[in-house]
C-alpha positions as CSV (number, residue, x, y, z in Angstrom):
1,X,176.9,155.4,98.1
2,X,178.0,152.2,99.7
3,X,175.4,152.8,102.4
4,X,172.7,153.2,99.8
5,X,173.8,150.0,98.2
6,X,173.7,148.2,101.5
7,X,170.3,149.7,102.2
8,X,169.0,148.7,98.8
9,X,170.5,145.2,99.3
10,X,168.8,145.0,102.6
11,X,165.5,145.9,101.1
12,X,166.0,143.3,98.4
13,X,166.9,140.7,100.9
14,X,163.9,141.6,103.0
15,X,161.7,141.4,99.9
16,X,163.1,137.9,99.2
17,X,162.3,136.8,102.7
18,X,158.8,138.3,102.5
19,X,158.3,136.4,99.2
20,X,159.7,133.3,100.7
21,X,157.4,133.6,103.6
22,X,154.4,134.1,101.3
23,X,155.4,130.9,99.5
24,X,155.7,129.0,102.8
25,X,152.3,130.4,104.0
26,X,150.8,129.4,100.6
27,X,152.3,125.9,100.9
28,X,150.9,125.5,104.4
29,X,147.5,126.6,103.3
30,X,147.5,124.2,100.4
31,X,148.8,121.4,102.7
32,X,146.1,122.1,105.1
33,X,143.5,122.2,102.4
34,X,144.6,118.8,101.2
35,X,144.1,117.4,104.7
36,X,140.8,119.0,105.1
37,X,139.7,117.5,101.7
38,X,141.0,114.1,102.6
39,X,139.3,114.2,106.0
40,X,136.0,114.8,104.4
41,X,136.6,112.1,101.9
42,X,137.6,109.6,104.5
43,X,134.6,110.5,106.7
44,X,132.3,109.9,103.7
45,X,134.0,106.5,103.2
46,X,133.4,105.6,106.9
47,X,129.7,106.5,106.5
48,X,129.5,104.6,103.2
49,X,131.0,101.4,104.9
50,X,128.4,101.7,107.6
51,X,125.5,102.1,105.2
52,X,126.6,99.9,102.3
53,X,129.1,97.4,103.8
54,X,131.5,95.6,101.5
55,X,131.3,96.4,97.8
56,X,130.0,93.5,95.6
57,X,133.3,93.1,93.7
58,X,134.4,89.8,92.5
59,X,137.2,89.1,93.3
60,X,137.4,91.5,96.3
61,X,140.6,93.6,96.1
62,X,141.9,92.1,99.4
63,X,141.2,88.5,98.2
64,X,142.9,89.3,94.8
65,X,145.9,90.8,96.7
66,X,146.1,87.6,98.9
67,X,146.2,85.4,95.9
68,X,148.9,87.4,94.3
69,X,151.1,87.3,97.4
70,X,150.6,83.7,98.0
71,X,151.9,83.2,94.4
72,X,155.0,85.4,95.3
73,X,155.5,83.4,98.4
74,X,155.5,80.0,96.6
75,X,158.1,81.5,94.1
76,X,160.4,83.4,96.6
77,X,160.0,81.9,100.0
78,X,163.2,81.4,102.0
79,X,163.6,80.8,105.8
80,X,165.2,84.1,106.5
81,X,164.3,87.7,107.4
82,X,165.7,89.2,104.3
83,X,163.4,87.2,102.0
84,X,160.5,88.2,104.3
85,X,161.5,91.8,104.1
86,X,161.4,91.5,100.3
87,X,157.9,89.9,100.6
88,X,156.6,92.7,102.8
89,X,158.1,95.5,100.6
90,X,156.7,94.0,97.5
91,X,153.2,93.7,99.0
92,X,153.1,97.2,100.4
93,X,154.5,98.6,97.1
94,X,151.8,96.7,95.2
95,X,149.1,98.2,97.6
96,X,150.5,101.7,97.3
97,X,150.8,101.6,93.4
98,X,147.3,100.2,93.2
99,X,146.0,103.1,95.4
100,X,147.8,105.6,93.3
101,X,146.1,104.1,90.2
102,X,142.7,104.4,91.9
103,X,143.4,108.0,92.7
104,X,140.4,108.8,94.9
105,X,141.1,108.9,98.5
106,X,137.4,108.4,99.3
107,X,137.1,105.3,97.2
108,X,140.3,103.7,98.3
109,X,139.3,104.4,102.0
110,X,135.9,102.8,101.4
111,X,137.5,99.7,100.0
112,X,140.1,99.5,102.8
113,X,137.6,100.0,105.7
114,X,135.7,97.1,106.8
115,X,133.9,98.1,109.9
116,X,130.3,96.8,109.0
117,X,131.7,93.5,107.9
118,X,133.5,93.2,111.2
119,X,130.3,93.9,113.1
120,X,128.3,91.4,110.9
121,X,130.9,88.6,111.5
122,X,130.8,89.2,115.3
123,X,127.1,89.4,115.4
124,X,126.7,86.2,113.7
125,X,128.8,84.4,116.4
126,X,126.7,86.2,119.1
127,X,123.4,85.0,117.4
128,X,124.7,81.4,117.4
129,X,125.4,81.7,121.1
130,X,122.0,83.2,121.8
131,X,120.5,80.1,120.0
132,X,122.6,77.8,122.2
133,X,124.3,76.5,119.0
134,X,127.9,76.1,120.2
135,X,128.9,74.1,117.1
136,X,127.8,76.9,114.8
137,X,129.5,79.6,117.0
138,X,132.7,77.6,116.8
139,X,132.4,77.2,113.0
140,X,131.9,81.0,112.6
141,X,134.6,82.1,115.0
142,X,137.6,81.6,112.6
143,X,136.2,84.5,110.5
144,X,137.2,86.7,113.4
145,X,140.1,85.1,115.2
146,X,143.1,82.9,114.4
147,X,142.8,80.8,117.6
148,X,141.5,77.2,117.6
149,X,137.8,77.3,118.4
150,X,137.5,73.5,119.2
151,X,136.6,72.8,122.8
152,X,135.7,76.5,123.6
153,X,132.7,77.1,125.8
154,X,130.2,79.9,125.4
155,X,132.1,82.4,127.5
156,X,135.4,81.6,125.9
157,X,133.8,82.2,122.4
158,X,132.3,85.4,123.6
159,X,135.7,86.5,124.9
160,X,137.3,85.7,121.7
161,X,134.7,87.7,119.7
162,X,135.0,90.7,122.0
163,X,138.8,90.7,121.9
164,X,138.7,90.4,118.0
165,X,136.2,93.3,117.7
166,X,138.4,95.4,119.8
167,X,141.6,94.6,118.0
168,X,140.0,94.9,114.5
169,X,138.4,98.2,115.3
170,X,142.1,99.4,114.9
171,X,142.9,97.3,111.9
172,X,139.6,97.5,109.9
173,X,138.4,101.1,110.8
174,X,140.8,103.6,112.5
175,X,144.1,102.7,110.9
176,X,143.0,102.6,107.3
177,X,141.2,105.8,107.8
178,X,144.1,107.5,109.4
179,X,146.5,106.2,106.7
180,X,144.1,107.5,104.0
181,X,144.1,110.8,105.8
182,X,147.9,111.1,105.9
183,X,148.8,109.5,102.7
184,X,145.7,109.5,100.4
185,X,144.7,106.5,98.3
186,X,148.3,105.0,98.4
187,X,148.3,105.1,102.1
188,X,144.9,103.4,102.5
189,X,145.9,100.6,100.1
190,X,149.4,100.3,101.4
191,X,148.1,99.9,104.9
192,X,145.5,97.4,103.9
193,X,148.2,95.4,102.0
194,X,150.5,95.4,105.0
195,X,147.7,94.3,107.4
196,X,146.9,91.5,105.1
197,X,150.5,90.4,105.0
198,X,150.6,90.3,108.7
199,X,147.5,88.1,108.8
200,X,149.0,85.8,106.2
201,X,152.6,85.5,107.4
202,X,153.1,87.5,110.5
203,X,152.0,84.9,113.0
204,X,154.3,82.7,115.0
205,X,155.0,79.3,113.4
206,X,158.0,77.3,112.3
207,X,157.6,78.5,108.7
208,X,156.9,82.2,109.4
209,X,159.1,82.8,112.5
210,X,161.8,84.6,110.3
211,X,159.9,85.0,106.9
212,X,157.0,86.8,108.6
213,X,159.0,88.9,111.0
214,X,159.2,92.0,108.7
215,X,155.5,92.0,108.0
216,X,154.7,91.6,111.7
217,X,157.1,94.5,112.8
218,X,155.9,96.8,110.1
219,X,152.3,96.2,111.0
220,X,153.2,97.0,114.6
221,X,154.7,100.3,113.6
222,X,151.8,101.2,111.3
223,X,149.3,100.5,114.0
224,X,151.0,102.3,116.9
225,X,149.3,105.6,116.5
226,X,145.9,104.2,115.4
227,X,145.7,101.8,118.4
228,X,146.1,104.8,120.7
229,X,143.7,106.9,118.8
230,X,141.2,104.1,119.1
231,X,141.6,104.1,122.9
232,X,141.0,107.9,122.9
233,X,137.9,107.4,120.7
234,X,136.6,104.7,123.1
235,X,137.0,107.0,126.0
236,X,135.3,109.9,124.1
237,X,132.2,107.8,123.2
238,X,131.8,106.3,126.7
239,X,132.6,109.5,128.7
240,X,131.3,107.8,132.0
241,X,134.0,105.2,131.7
242,X,136.7,107.5,130.4
243,X,138.8,107.6,133.5
244,X,138.6,103.8,133.8
245,X,139.7,103.4,130.2
246,X,142.8,105.4,130.7
247,X,143.6,103.7,134.0
248,X,143.2,100.2,132.5
249,X,145.1,101.0,129.4
250,X,148.0,102.4,131.3
251,X,148.1,99.5,133.9
252,X,147.3,96.5,131.6
253,X,147.9,97.1,128.0
254,X,151.7,96.5,128.1
255,X,151.2,92.9,129.4
256,X,149.7,91.9,126.1
257,X,152.1,90.4,123.6
258,X,151.1,92.9,120.9
259,X,152.0,96.6,121.6
260,X,148.7,97.7,119.9
261,X,146.1,95.0,120.3
262,X,146.7,95.2,124.1
263,X,145.8,98.9,124.0
264,X,142.6,98.4,122.0
265,X,141.6,95.3,124.1
266,X,142.3,97.1,127.4
267,X,140.2,100.1,126.3
268,X,137.3,97.9,125.2
269,X,137.5,95.8,128.4
270,X,137.3,99.0,130.6
271,X,134.5,100.6,128.6
272,X,132.4,97.5,128.7
273,X,133.2,96.6,132.4
274,X,134.9,93.3,131.4
275,X,137.9,91.2,132.0
276,X,139.6,89.9,128.9
277,X,142.6,87.7,128.4
278,X,143.3,84.2,129.4
279,X,144.5,81.0,127.8
280,X,144.4,81.0,123.9
281,X,145.1,78.0,121.8
282,X,146.5,78.2,118.2
283,X,146.8,74.6,117.0
284,X,149.5,72.9,119.0
285,X,150.6,76.2,120.6
286,X,149.0,77.9,123.6
287,X,149.4,81.3,125.1
288,X,148.4,82.3,128.6
289,X,147.7,86.1,128.3
290,X,147.5,88.5,131.2
291,X,144.1,89.8,132.2
292,X,143.0,93.1,130.8
293,X,140.5,95.0,132.9
294,X,139.1,94.2,136.3
295,X,135.3,93.5,135.4
296,X,133.4,90.2,134.9
297,X,134.1,87.7,132.2
298,X,132.5,88.2,128.8
299,X,129.2,86.6,127.9
300,X,127.3,86.3,124.7
301,X,125.4,89.6,125.2
302,X,128.8,91.5,125.3
303,X,129.4,90.8,121.7
304,X,126.6,93.0,120.8
305,X,127.8,95.7,123.2
306,X,131.3,95.5,121.6
307,X,129.9,95.9,118.1
308,X,128.0,98.9,119.2
309,X,131.1,100.3,120.8
310,X,133.1,99.8,117.6
311,X,130.2,101.5,115.6
312,X,130.3,104.4,117.9
313,X,134.0,104.7,117.5
314,X,133.7,104.9,113.7
315,X,131.0,107.5,113.9
316,X,133.1,109.6,116.3
317,X,136.0,109.2,113.9
318,X,134.0,110.3,110.9
319,X,132.8,113.3,112.9
320,X,136.4,114.4,113.8
321,X,137.6,114.0,110.3
322,X,134.6,115.8,108.7
323,X,134.7,118.6,111.3
324,X,137.3,120.9,109.6
325,X,135.7,120.7,106.2
326,X,132.3,121.6,107.8
327,X,133.8,124.6,109.7
328,X,135.6,125.7,106.5
329,X,132.3,125.5,104.5
330,X,130.4,127.5,107.1
């Protein structure tokens, strides 16, 4: 009798395990289905951004967020890291909550991705250089970079624009897409909020050295994987330069003060056959940055090539994200 009971117990236990396995398997399938659906939605958002550009919203959500966080800073600023951490957490929380309210991963990703706007801003600088209008190129450059444009010649303006396109291919395309894939609409808006905070307070200055520390470090963490994914996509869309891309990224990226911008800029430099880096001026502060790549200095025509490379990266990313949904549909 006891043997029968043990046997029956073993069967019951085995049945429980089978049931549990079925639940685990079902959960895995549901999770995989969510990612497949999100991938398709984010791919559609990338395509929509390429075709339509920025949505005609007034005010734009990023602008409205910036206004709100400037108000928060005026009320709660203190010259210490704790106050800055509260600032960063509040901003990311506001972005995530807004994303949850939007609900749609595709819509949130479309609002967070800004690849076409990036290309248009860079192309306008290139057009000014092509026209020989240095004054207009200098006036347009702050839309792309934070450095002081005064006194820059045509080659330095071209270098600044190419470096900005490289770095912002991560910030404006790859990172918001991957955060939308991983965390849906809250991830897309939470990332965009954090990246905006980094642009607002994450730079080095007497005011933000401590207050902006949390935003800058969190942005570094959020962009770590997307920056390396960007380098992989650059190598993918420029296969004849792929080996050079990997060599330059491994050799040069770590010399850049940013753990992520250096990866993207090194990848672009290698793919375009350029040498980036040099002396940058930010108001009264200057930085001498190590060279990235072993090609020639950037010229005005290279801005167009960088914009085309960023476009090809976004198309490749959309294809990768859409592929599982296409295969599932077939």
